[in-house]
C-alpha positions as CSV (number, residue, x, y, z in Angstrom):
1,M,158.9,14.0,-189.0
2,D,157.1,16.3,-191.5
3,Q,154.9,18.0,-188.7
4,L,158.0,18.7,-186.6
5,I,160.1,20.3,-189.4
6,V,156.9,22.5,-190.4
7,A,157.0,23.6,-186.6
8,L,160.5,24.1,-186.5
9,G,160.5,25.9,-189.6
10,I,157.5,28.4,-188.3
11,A,159.6,28.7,-185.1
12,A,162.4,29.8,-187.2
13,F,160.9,32.2,-189.2
14,F,159.4,33.9,-186.3
15,A,162.7,34.0,-184.6
16,G,164.2,35.6,-187.4
17,M,161.6,38.4,-187.5
18,I,162.4,39.3,-183.8
19,D,166.2,38.8,-184.3
20,A,166.4,41.0,-186.9
21,V,165.2,44.2,-185.3
22,V,166.4,43.9,-181.6
23,G,167.5,40.0,-181.0
24,G,166.4,37.5,-179.0
25,G,165.3,35.1,-181.6
26,G,166.6,32.6,-179.4
27,L,163.7,32.8,-177.2
28,I,161.7,31.2,-180.2
29,Q,164.0,28.9,-181.7
30,I,166.0,27.2,-179.0
31,P,163.0,26.5,-176.9
32,A,161.5,25.1,-180.1
33,L,164.1,22.6,-181.1
34,F,164.5,21.3,-177.3
35,S,160.7,20.8,-177.5
36,A,160.7,19.2,-180.4
37,M,163.8,17.0,-179.9
38,P,163.8,16.2,-176.6
39,N,165.9,13.4,-176.6
40,M,169.1,15.0,-178.6
41,A,171.8,16.2,-177.1
42,P,171.7,19.9,-175.8
43,A,175.3,20.7,-177.7
44,T,173.8,19.5,-180.9
45,L,170.5,21.2,-180.8
46,L,172.4,24.4,-180.0
47,G,174.7,23.9,-183.0
48,T,171.5,23.3,-185.2
49,N,170.3,26.6,-183.6
50,K,173.6,28.9,-184.6
51,F,173.6,27.0,-188.1
52,A,170.0,28.4,-188.7
53,S,170.3,31.4,-187.2
54,V,173.5,32.8,-188.7
55,W,172.2,33.1,-192.2
56,G,169.1,35.2,-190.7
57,T,171.6,37.1,-189.0
58,V,173.7,37.8,-192.1
59,A,170.6,38.6,-194.2
60,A,169.7,41.1,-191.3
61,A,173.0,42.7,-191.6
62,H,173.1,43.0,-195.3
63,G,169.5,44.2,-195.5
64,Y,170.1,47.2,-193.0
65,A,173.4,48.0,-194.7
66,R,171.5,48.3,-198.1
67,K,169.1,50.8,-196.4
68,I,170.5,52.9,-193.8
69,R,173.8,53.7,-193.2
70,V,175.6,51.2,-191.2
71,Q,178.7,52.8,-188.4
72,W,181.5,50.5,-189.8
73,S,184.0,52.3,-187.8
74,T,182.1,50.9,-184.8
75,A,180.9,47.6,-186.0
76,L,183.9,46.3,-187.4
77,P,186.4,46.7,-184.6
78,A,183.8,45.2,-182.4
79,A,182.9,42.3,-184.5
80,I,186.4,41.1,-185.0
81,A,187.0,41.4,-180.9
82,A,183.7,39.5,-180.3
83,F,184.8,36.6,-183.3
84,A,188.1,36.1,-181.0
85,L,186.6,36.4,-177.7
86,S,183.4,34.0,-178.0
87,F,186.5,31.2,-178.7
88,V,187.8,32.3,-175.7
89,G,184.2,32.1,-174.0
90,A,183.1,28.8,-175.3
91,Y,186.8,27.2,-174.1
92,T,186.3,28.9,-170.7
93,V,182.6,27.4,-170.3
94,T,184.3,23.7,-170.3
95,H,186.3,24.6,-167.4
96,V,184.0,27.0,-165.8
97,S,180.4,26.8,-164.4
98,P,178.2,29.5,-165.9
99,D,175.8,28.9,-162.8
100,F,176.9,33.0,-161.4
101,F,175.7,34.3,-164.8
102,R,172.6,32.4,-164.8
103,K,171.7,34.0,-161.5
104,L,172.8,37.6,-162.3
105,L,171.4,37.9,-165.9
106,P,167.9,38.6,-164.8
107,V,169.4,41.5,-162.5
108,V,170.8,43.0,-165.1
109,L,168.1,42.7,-167.9
110,V,165.7,44.9,-164.8
111,A,168.4,47.5,-164.9
112,V,168.3,47.5,-168.6
113,A,164.6,47.7,-168.6
114,I,164.5,50.2,-166.2
115,Y,167.1,52.4,-167.6
116,T,165.2,52.1,-170.9
117,L,162.1,53.2,-169.7
118,S,163.1,55.9,-167.4
119,K,164.7,57.8,-170.2
120,K,161.6,58.6,-172.9
121,D,163.9,59.8,-175.4
122,F,166.7,56.8,-175.1
123,G,167.6,55.7,-178.5
124,S,165.6,58.1,-180.1
125,V,168.1,60.3,-181.6
126,H,171.2,59.2,-183.6
127,A,174.1,61.2,-181.9
128,P,177.4,59.5,-181.9
129,V,179.7,60.6,-179.4
130,H,182.8,58.7,-180.1
131,A,185.3,59.2,-183.1
132,G,188.6,58.0,-184.3
133,R,190.9,55.9,-181.7
134,T,188.3,56.4,-178.8
135,E,185.5,54.8,-180.9
136,K,187.7,52.0,-182.1
137,I,188.8,51.1,-178.8
138,A,185.0,51.7,-176.9
139,A,183.9,49.1,-179.8
140,I,186.7,46.9,-179.4
141,L,186.1,46.6,-175.4
142,V,182.1,46.0,-176.3
143,G,182.9,43.4,-178.7
144,S,185.2,41.5,-176.7
145,C,182.9,41.5,-173.7
146,I,179.7,40.6,-175.6
147,G,181.6,37.9,-177.6
148,F,183.2,36.4,-174.4
149,Y,179.6,36.4,-173.1
150,D,178.0,34.7,-176.0
151,G,180.6,31.9,-176.2
152,F,180.5,31.2,-172.7
153,F,176.8,31.9,-171.9
154,G,174.8,33.7,-174.5
155,P,171.1,34.6,-173.6
156,G,170.2,38.1,-174.6
157,T,173.4,38.8,-176.7
158,G,171.9,40.7,-179.6
159,S,169.7,42.8,-176.9
160,F,172.4,43.3,-174.8
161,L,174.3,44.7,-178.0
162,V,171.4,46.9,-179.0
163,F,171.3,48.4,-175.4
164,L,175.3,48.9,-175.4
165,F,175.5,51.1,-178.8
166,V,172.5,53.0,-177.6
167,R,173.9,53.7,-174.4
168,F,177.7,54.0,-174.6
169,F,177.8,55.3,-178.4
170,G,175.0,57.5,-178.8
171,F,173.0,55.4,-181.6
172,D,169.3,55.5,-182.4
173,F,167.9,52.1,-182.1
174,L,167.4,51.7,-185.6
175,S,171.4,52.1,-185.9
176,S,172.0,50.1,-182.9
177,S,170.3,47.2,-184.4
178,A,172.1,47.6,-187.9
179,V,175.5,47.5,-185.8
180,A,174.9,44.9,-183.5
181,K,173.5,42.3,-186.4
182,V,177.3,42.9,-187.9
183,V,178.5,41.8,-184.4
184,N,175.9,38.9,-184.1
185,V,177.4,37.7,-187.6
186,A,180.8,37.5,-186.1
187,C,179.5,35.7,-182.8
188,N,177.6,33.4,-184.2
189,V,180.4,32.4,-187.0
190,A,182.9,32.0,-184.3
191,A,180.0,29.3,-182.4
192,L,179.1,27.5,-185.5
193,L,183.0,26.7,-186.2
194,W,183.2,24.8,-183.0
195,F,180.1,23.4,-183.1
196,G,180.4,21.9,-186.5
197,Y,184.0,20.9,-186.0
198,S,182.6,18.8,-183.1
199,G,179.9,17.4,-185.2
200,H,177.1,19.0,-183.6
201,V,175.0,20.1,-186.2
202,L,171.9,18.7,-188.0
203,W,172.9,20.1,-191.2
204,Q,169.6,19.2,-193.4
205,L,167.1,20.5,-190.7
206,G,169.5,23.1,-189.8
207,A,169.3,24.3,-193.3
208,V,165.4,24.4,-193.6
209,M,165.6,26.2,-190.7
210,A,167.7,28.6,-192.0
211,V,165.5,29.4,-195.2
212,C,162.8,30.2,-193.1
213,N,165.0,32.1,-190.4
214,V,166.1,34.1,-193.7
215,C,162.7,34.9,-194.7
216,G,161.8,36.3,-191.3
217,S,164.9,38.2,-190.9
218,L,163.6,40.2,-193.9
219,I,160.4,40.8,-192.9
220,G,161.7,41.9,-189.6
221,I,164.1,44.6,-191.9
222,R,160.9,45.5,-193.4
223,L,158.9,46.3,-190.2
224,A,162.0,48.2,-188.6
225,M,162.6,50.2,-191.4
226,R,159.0,51.1,-192.0
227,Y,158.0,52.1,-188.4
228,G,161.7,53.4,-187.1
229,T,163.0,53.9,-183.9
230,G,160.0,53.7,-181.9
231,F,158.9,50.4,-183.0
232,V,162.3,49.3,-182.3
233,R,162.4,50.5,-179.0
234,V,158.7,49.1,-177.7
235,L,160.0,45.6,-179.1
236,F,163.0,45.9,-177.4
237,L,161.5,46.3,-174.0
238,I,158.9,43.4,-175.1
239,V,161.9,41.0,-175.6
240,V,163.8,42.0,-172.7
241,G,160.5,41.7,-170.5
242,S,160.2,38.2,-171.7
243,L,164.1,37.2,-171.2
244,I,163.6,38.6,-167.8
245,V,160.8,35.9,-166.8
246,K,162.7,33.1,-168.6
247,T,165.8,33.7,-167.1
248,T,164.4,34.2,-163.8
249,Y,162.7,31.0,-164.4
250,D,166.0,29.4,-165.1
251,A,167.8,30.6,-162.6
252,F,165.7,30.2,-159.5
253,L,162.6,28.1,-160.4
254,R,163.4,25.0,-162.6
């Protein structure tokens, strides 16, 4: 049992580190939980993952807010919308199969990767293109779509947020990561409330993993701040590539 906790703690550390920079920590943490505890109910493992990761996401959001200027006029409306719509997504998944999303996701991720690779200066300059009412409406639309997606299906939520804030708001990758963390907190809290209410969280294990996740998150922020937008862009492409492989396998080969 001790070895299992150590292994999950290590997984949580690296998940927090990756997630703090570009999202995608679930690529590490969720498979680790399912591999270590194969007989546990999937909902309980997902709930435990959310409990562990939400603290790392909060630490990342706080860390970014201390070191760079977070675009709160975008982050807060998007976060509020994401919080509300993640509940709707969680409710919908109990009535509608997510199989369509499962097959569509690899295609969308390939398009994201191709677009990012083809635009060499994509996300290299921070030049916001929205302000005032337009900014708030756009933020609410993004938050609503991603919040619903996170509650309904979920893989790659953080990476999608980073891409959308670069593509449609004109942020650089570093600023996009900061705003994405704020929105991610809202998504994770909403999901955790649902899992906690339903009794699907291993609180003690989740607490240990949360500490490790936060430690990894703090390291991730340091790396992002030290190496800047270019580093975030490269890591983003690596995570998206990993997501393409995993989601293709889940959709068509499993």
